[in-house]
C-alpha positions in Angstrom: 11.9 -45.0 -20.5 9.0 -44.0 -22.9 11.4 -42.8 -25.8 8.6 -42.6 -28.3 7.7 -40.2 -26.1 9.9 -38.2 -25.6 10.1 -38.1 -29.0 6.5 -37.4 -30.2 6.8 -34.2 -27.8 10.2 -32.5 -28.6 9.3 -32.9 -32.5 5.3 -31.6 -32.1 6.9 -28.6 -30.8 10.4 -28.4 -32.6 7.5 -28.0 -35.6 5.9 -25.1 -33.6 9.4 -23.3 -33.8 9.4 -24.2 -37.3 5.9 -23.2 -38.4 6.6 -19.6 -36.7 10.0 -19.1 -37.4 9.9 -15.3 -37.7 8.9 -15.2 -33.8 11.2 -18.0 -33.3 14.0 -17.1 -34.4 14.4 -14.0 -36.9 12.8 -11.7 -33.8 15.0 -11.7 -31.4 17.7 -11.8 -34.2 17.3 -9.2 -35.4 16.8 -7.0 -32.0 19.8 -8.8 -30.5 21.4 -7.3 -33.6 19.7 -4.0 -33.0 22.0 -3.6 -29.7 25.4 -4.9 -31.5 24.8 -1.7 -34.3 24.2 0.4 -31.2 26.2 -0.2 -28.5 29.2 -2.6 -30.2 29.9 -0.4 -33.4 28.2 3.2 -32.7 29.0 3.6 -28.5 31.4 1.3 -28.6 33.7 2.9 -30.7 34.1 6.1 -28.2 33.8 3.5 -24.9 37.0 3.1 -23.0 38.4 -1.0 -23.3 36.5 -2.5 -20.3 39.5 -5.1 -18.8 40.9 -4.7 -22.1 38.7 -5.6 -24.1 36.7 -3.6 -26.5 33.4 -2.4 -25.2 31.7 -3.9 -28.2 33.3 -7.0 -27.2 32.6 -6.6 -23.9 28.8 -7.0 -24.7 28.4 -9.8 -27.1 28.4 -12.7 -23.6 25.8 -9.8 -21.2 23.4 -9.4 -24.9 23.5 -12.8 -25.5 22.3 -14.1 -22.1 19.9 -11.2 -22.5 18.4 -13.3 -25.0 18.5 -16.9 -24.0 17.1 -16.1 -20.3 14.1 -14.7 -22.5 13.8 -17.2 -25.1 13.8 -19.8 -22.5 11.8 -18.8 -20.6 8.6 -17.5 -23.2 9.4 -20.5 -24.9 8.7 -23.5 -22.0 5.9 -21.4 -20.7 4.4 -21.6 -24.2 4.9 -24.8 -24.6 3.0 -27.0 -21.3 0.5 -23.8 -21.1 -0.9 -24.3 -24.3 -1.3 -27.8 -23.1 -3.5 -26.2 -20.0 -5.5 -23.5 -22.0 -6.5 -26.4 -24.5 -7.2 -28.7 -22.5 -5.1 -31.5 -23.9 -2.7 -31.6 -21.0 -4.5 -33.9 -19.9 -4.3 -36.2 -23.1 -1.1 -36.5 -21.7 -1.8 -36.8 -17.8 -3.3 -39.8 -18.8 -1.1 -41.5 -20.7 1.3 -43.4 -19.7 4.0 -41.2 -19.6 6.5 -40.4 -16.7 6.6 -36.6 -15.8 10.8 -37.4 -16.4 9.3 -37.8 -19.7 6.4 -34.7 -20.5 9.5 -32.3 -19.0 12.3 -34.4 -20.9 10.5 -33.6 -24.7 8.9 -30.0 -23.7 11.9 -29.1 -21.6 14.6 -30.6 -24.4 12.7 -28.9 -27.1 12.6 -25.1 -25.6 16.2 -25.4 -25.2 17.7 -26.6 -27.7 15.1 -23.5 -29.9 17.8 -21.5 -27.0 20.9 -22.7 -27.3 19.8 -22.4 -31.4 19.3 -19.1 -31.4 22.3 -18.6 -29.3 24.2 -20.1 -32.0 23.3 -17.6 -34.7 23.3 -14.5 -32.0 27.1 -15.8 -32.3 27.2 -16.1 -36.0 25.5 -12.9 -36.5 27.5 -10.3 -33.3 30.2 -11.7 -35.7 29.7 -9.0 -38.4 29.6 -6.1 -36.2 31.8 -6.8 -33.2 35.2 -8.6 -33.9 35.4 -10.7 -30.4 36.9 -14.0 -29.5 36.1 -17.6 -27.3 38.8 -18.1 -25.2 37.2 -21.3 -23.3 34.5 -22.3 -26.3 34.1 -25.6 -24.3 32.7 -23.6 -21.9 31.0 -21.8 -23.8 28.4 -24.2 -25.2 28.7 -25.8 -21.3 27.4 -22.7 -19.8 24.7 -22.1 -22.8 23.3 -25.9 -22.6 23.0 -24.5 -18.9 20.8 -22.0 -18.6 18.7 -22.8 -21.8 18.2 -26.1 -19.3 17.8 -24.2 -16.7 15.9 -21.4 -17.5 13.1 -23.4 -19.8 12.4 -26.0 -17.1 11.7 -22.1 -15.3 9.8 -21.2 -17.9 8.0 -24.3 -17.9 6.9 -24.0 -14.4 6.1 -20.6 -15.0 3.9 -22.2 -17.5 2.4 -24.5 -14.6 1.6 -21.7 -13.3 -0.4 -19.1 -14.8 -4.3 -18.9 -16.2 -3.4 -16.1 -17.8 -1.5 -15.1 -21.1 -0.4 -12.2 -19.4 1.1 -13.9 -16.6 3.6 -15.9 -18.9 4.9 -11.8 -19.6 4.7 -11.2 -16.5 8.0 -12.7 -15.3 10.0 -11.6 -18.3 9.3 -8.9 -18.3 8.9 -6.9 -15.1 12.3 -9.1 -13.4 14.0 -11.4 -15.7 14.6 -9.0 -18.3 15.3 -5.7 -15.5 17.8 -8.1 -13.4 19.7 -9.1 -16.6 20.3 -5.3 -18.1 21.7 -4.7 -13.7 23.4 -8.3 -14.1 26.4 -6.0 -15.8 24.9 -6.7 -19.3 26.4 -3.8 -20.0 29.4 -3.0 -18.0 31.8 -4.8 -14.9 30.1 -4.1 -12.2 34.0 -3.6 -10.5 33.0 -0.1 -11.5 30.4 0.3 -9.4 30.5 1.9 -6.1 31.0 -1.0 -3.2 27.6 -0.8 -2.0 26.1 -1.1 -4.9 28.4 -3.4 -6.1 27.4 -5.3 -2.8 24.2 -4.8 -3.7 23.7 -6.2 -6.9 25.7 -9.9 -6.1 22.3 -10.0 -4.3 21.2 -10.8 -8.5 21.4 -13.8 -9.4 22.1 -13.3 -12.9 24.9 -11.4 -12.2 26.7 -15.1 -12.3 25.5 -16.1 -15.2 26.5 -13.5 -17.3 30.1 -13.4 -15.4 30.5 -17.1 -16.5 29.6 -16.9 -19.6 32.3 -13.8 -20.1 34.4 -15.1 -18.3 34.3 -18.3 -20.8 35.3 -15.9 -24.2 37.8 -13.5 -22.5 39.2 -15.2 -19.5 37.6 -12.3 -16.9 34.9 -12.2 -14.7 33.4 -10.2 -11.8 32.7 -12.9 -9.9 34.8 -16.4 -9.3 33.5 -19.1 -12.3 33.0 -21.8 -9.8 30.8 -19.3 -7.9 28.7 -18.7 -11.2 28.6 -22.1 -12.0 27.5 -23.7 -8.6 24.7 -20.4 -8.6 24.1 -21.8 -11.7 23.7 -25.2 -11.2 21.9 -24.7 -7.6 19.2 -23.2 -9.2 18.7 -25.7 -11.8 18.0 -28.4 -8.7 15.4 -25.5 -7.5 14.2 -25.6 -10.2 13.7 -29.5 -10.2 12.5 -30.1 -7.4 9.8 -27.4 -7.9 8.5 -29.5 -10.7 9.3 -32.0 -9.5 6.5 -30.9 -6.3 4.4 -29.5 -8.5 3.5 -33.4 -10.7 3.9 -35.1 -7.0 0.5 -33.2 -6.0 -0.9 -31.6 -9.5 -0.7 -28.2 -8.8 -2.5 -26.2 -11.4 -1.8 -29.7 -13.6 -5.2 -31.5 -12.2 -7.4 -28.8 -11.2 
């Protein structure tokens, strides 16, 4: 394994983050902080508890997951799209670097950014809302697993996109609505039976439910199912990336 290649790609991508610190880190943290202020501190104080948890604390995992999904996809898709856009992708493809090493560099950097962002949001949320983490190791595990999985998805999106507008198409029109409808601000048990059944087809429900379980020990679906669904989506992304490099889809054209 070419560790130097992975390290070079990883350091380059991380350096871009520090150059755009306001856009990459500060902006998402500030945006999420506004949610904590409005929904957690202001509206949350007037809401009833959900599963014995104050409303402000209940929405913390969902809000973190909302930003985590968006930023993971955005970081990874932009990271691989720019070499395509500038033409430097051919230097990577012609270099003695395996597909695994390329993916490890780009996806590793995107996932690292998302993990840092998620931890910063945890600290920020603590300033506005009082909450506990019952299973801290599981929380870190879900944080890392979700960041890696959706960074892989973002990597696929960056290869598929042939314009800057397509980089925002999936996150804005699909991922963000699914996150809002996936139990970020409510428990799906509060829905009528018909709509609860429909909601279970939303894959984001399982991510938020598992992440919330790691905080409070309560969830809308079994934590085992949440973990299985996340791993299944990761396996699907890995299979898609393998196919892309095998066929050269939108890489060698």
